[in-house]
N, C-alpha and C positions, 0 to 999 in steps of 0.2 A: 370711381371704383376701378381698381386694377384689374385685368382680365385674368382668370386662374389659367393654368396649364391646360392643355388638350387632355392629359391623362387624368388629371384632377376632374375635370368636367364630365369625362367619361364616366369615372367612378361615382361621382355625385348622381348621374343619371341611372346608373346601375343600383345603388343604394334606394334611389326613389322607386324605380320600378318594382323593389321588393318591399315597398313600404316603410323604409327606414331613412334616417338622416346621417350622413357621414359628418361626423365632427372632427376628424383628424385624418390626414391622408394616408397614414399607414395603417388605419383601422380595418378590422375584418367586420363582414357584415353582421355576425353574431356578437360583437361588442358594441353594436349600436344601442344607444339608449332612447332614442326618440323616435316617433311615429311621423312619416311624412303623410300628406293627404293627396285623394284622387277624388275626381267627380264621381259620385255614385248616384244610383236611382233610388229613388224614395223606399221601394221594397228591399234595398239592401241596407238601410238604416237600422242598427240596432236600436232597440227602444226598450230593452229591459237592463235595469242595474247590475253590474257585476262587482263583487268587493276585489279590492287591491289584494294581492297576495304576494307577500314577501318571499314565500317558499313553497315548494311543493306540497308540504303538509297543509297550509293555509289553502292553497289551490284545491286539494282534494276536499277539504271540509266544505268549500264555497258549492263544489259540484253535487255534494251530499244534500245541502240545503236550498240550492238554487237551481230550478228547472232549466234556466238559461243556460247552464255550463254543463257540459256532458263529458265525462273522463273516458277516453279511449285507451285503455291500458294494453300495451304491447300488441298493437293490431298489426297483422301481417301486410306490410304494403306490395303494391302491386305495380310492375313497370309498366309505364305509358307506351302504348303501340306506337311505334315509328320513332321513339326517343333515342334508340341504340342504347338503351339502359341508363340515359343519363337523368331521366325523370321519373318519379314515382308518386303514387297517390294512394289512397285507401278507400276500399269500397265495402259498405255494408249491404250483404247481399248484392242487388244490381245499382245500388245508390253511391254516386260519388260523394263524398262526404267533405263538405265544406260549409262555411269558413271556419278555420282553426283560430283559436284565440291567441293573439300575440302578446308578449310582455308588455311591448309599448302601447297596446290598445287599452290598458287598464293602468295608467300610471298612479302614483301615489298623489293624492289630492294637495299635498303640501310641498312635496320636493319635486314631484314630476317624474321621479324615477320609476322604472319600468316594474311590473310584476313578474318577478324573476320565476315565481312558482309555476308559471303559465308557460315556461319554455319547454321545447321539444325535446325529449329523450330518444335517442336512436339506439338500437340494438341489433346485433349480429344474429345468424341464424341459431347460435347457440345461447342466446340471452344474456352474452356480455355486453356492457354498454360502450358504446360508440362515442367518444368525447368531441366536443365541438372543434377541437384542434386537430382531429384525425381526420386524413384524408383531404378533400375540398368539396364541401357541400354547403347549399343555403336553403332557407325554408321561405316559400311565398305562401304566407299564413291565409291570406284572402282566398286564393285559388286552391288551397289544399294540396300543395305540389311541393316535393322536396327536389332540388337540383343537384346533381353531381356533374364536377367537372370532368371533362374528357381525360381518360387515363384513369381516374378516381372513382369509376363507377363500383357499385357492391362486388360485381363480377371480378373487376380489375382488383381489387382489395381482399378478395377471398371471403367476404362476409356473409356469402349465403342469402338464405331469405330474410331480408332486413325486416324490423319490426320497429314501430315507434308508439311511444306514448304521449299522448297530446289532450288538449280540451278543445271541445267543438263548441262554438255558440249555437244553441238550439231553443233561444228565446224568440220573441216577437220581433217583427220588422215594420217600419213605418213611422211615421211623424208622431201619432198619437200613442201607439205603443201600449203595453199592459194588457191584461185580461179585463175584459169589459165588466164593470161592477155597477149596477145603476144606482147603488146607494153609497157611494163613496166618490168625491171628486178627487182625479189625481193631479191635475194642472190647472192654472188659471193664466189666460195671456190675454191680451189687448189686442183687438181685431183693429190692425193699422187702418187709418183713414175712416174711421167709424167712431161711434160713442159706445161701443159695446166689448164688453168684457167676456169671453168664451171660458166657460167652465167645461172641463173634459174629464169623463168618467171612464175612459179606456178606448178601445178601438171603435166603438158604435155608438157611443153616447155622449153627445154634447149639448150644452145648453147657453145661450147667449142672454145676457143680462145688458138691457139698454140703460146707460147712465145718464142719458140726456135729461131724464126728469128730476136730475139734480142741479137743474138751471146751467147746464152746459151743454150747449148745442152744437160747438164746434167739432170738426172732425180732428181727431188725435191720432199719433203715429206712436206713441209709447205711454207706458204708465209704469210708475213705480211706487211702492210703499214707502212712506217717510218711518223710518225705524223710530220706535219710542213714541208714536203719535197715532191718531185714528184717521190720518190722512193720505189720499193718494195724490201725487203729482203726475198731471196729465200734460203733455207736451205735443204742440201742434207742429206742422211743417215748416214754420216760421221760428221755431224755437221758443215760442210763448208758453209759458207754465200756467196752469190753472190749478188749483188746490181744491180738492173734493173732500169734505169732512164727513167721514162714515159715521161719526158719533149720533148723526140725526137718524141713522136708520133703527128700526125696532127689531129685536130678537123675536122668536116665536112666543115667547111668554109676554111680549109687550114691554119689556124692560128695553132701556138704552144701553147700547153696548160700545166698547172702544178698545183700541188695542193696548195691552197692558204696559205700562211704561217701565215697570219693574223687571227683576232678573234679566238685566242686560250687562253684557261684558264681566261675568263671573269668573273668578279664577278657578279652574279645574283642580281637581285632586289626581295624584298619579294613581294609575290603576294597574292591576293585573288579574289573573284568574282568581287570586285569593282576596284581592281588596278590589271590588267592583264599583264602590261608591265613587260617582264621578264628580260631584260637586257638593260642598256642605251646606249650601244655601237652597232651601226648599222653595216651591211655587208659592209666591207671596200673594198675588191675587188669584180667587178662585176662576177657574175656567168654566166658560158657558158650556152646560151640558151637550154631549154630542158634537162639539166643536174641537178639533184636535189641538194639541200644543205642537208647534214645530220647534225642533231643537237645532241649533246651529253651534258648531265648534269652529273658531277661527273664521267665521263668515261662511262656512260649508254646512249646507243642511244634511242632516243625517237620519234615517228611517228610526221611528220612535213607535213602541206598541209591544204586544205582548207575545209576538211571534217569534220562533226561534231564529228567523232570518234577520228580525230587526236590529239595528245597531245600538240601540239603547232602550231603556224603559223606565217608567216611573212607579215608585211602590211607596207604601206607608207603613211597611212592617219589615224594615231593613233590608229588602230586596227579596224576600221569600215569594211575595205575590207580585205578579207583574200586572200593571195596570192596562187595559185595553186603550188602544188610541180613542180618544174622545171622553174617557172616564177619570182623566187626572183631575186632582182636587188640590186646594191649597194646603200646605204642609207636606205633599208628596215631594220625595226626593228623587233624583235622577241617578240611574245606575248603568254602567257600561256593560253590554252584553257579551258573555263569552260561550264559546262552544268548547267543552273542554278547557284547555288552556289557551285556545287560540279567540282573540277578540273579533266578532262578526264584522266589524268595521274595517279590520285589517292592521290596526295600530292600537297601542295602550295609550291613554291620556297621559300627559307629562307636566306636573305642576312646576317643574324648573324651567320649561321653555319661554314664559308659562303659556298653556293652552286657555284659550277664553271661551266661555259658554253663554250663550244667550236663548232665552225661552221667548217665543214670539207667538201671542195667543189673544183672544178676545176675553175680556171680563165685563161683568154688568156693572154698570155705573150707578143706574137708579131703577 
């Protein structure tokens, strides 16, 4: 690999320091579309989901329905002491407000393009917009600081008491994340080096299920569900695989259950706010009561339920009544959820691509 020029190396480091990736050597920081990475502490890890926002309207809608996103509208910025007017932040009372949500923090799950709706908007003291190409400034979203180049400070530019519109992350932090709810499992992960699967209900509730009783006493380092079957593939440190068939497990009613092999790779319908039916194929196998159906689009899982913040929902009456998660039944159809004209997921389904939909759930076999 040839060595980059010193100028390019410095510019790459500059972009990285601002949490961005430079992809072209004449690129401005605000033109970068990709996020770089830094080491972070566990209590700095965002653990709440934020929807992709292609524009400002979608970002505002997300701030209305998602407590993890808070809109600061034309908040007056404060010059940081000792910065010679080159660095500004935002205080709410006596609190230094950070982190700000960067467009590259929430990329489109398909294209990896940034959420342009979360871009910072700067205004002069009179409320007129200051565009990205005016002056010389950049935003450190993680630190919650706007940097101005020497000679291009708000004072130099005659902008007065500048203001900014931005979105702050106000959700949960940490590995488990989410609001603790002892009645709902939010994640399931395999405890590496053991035979236990850990079910997590939020920040304070965890339960471990020991799978060694299924005639598997080895220590495994990973576990994956086999799509369309009732088995889990467990892999040990020597890359040896062991299959565990969950069909031998009983439901609370005493019936045998298995993963439904139906409703996989179905063609989606094109949706918009006036036509929300996501797929013409209904649930084929009845779901076990109180056991949710997971919905995947192009291999990515989306939230399903009757909340306004859910990406999609099931209904048996043309979309008028939304099924709560766990109440889905055979014959229900899937609908894409919209708030006004905006899809909660951040995008419309497209039959021309085509988008593919899969339902993953348990059903009673006997």
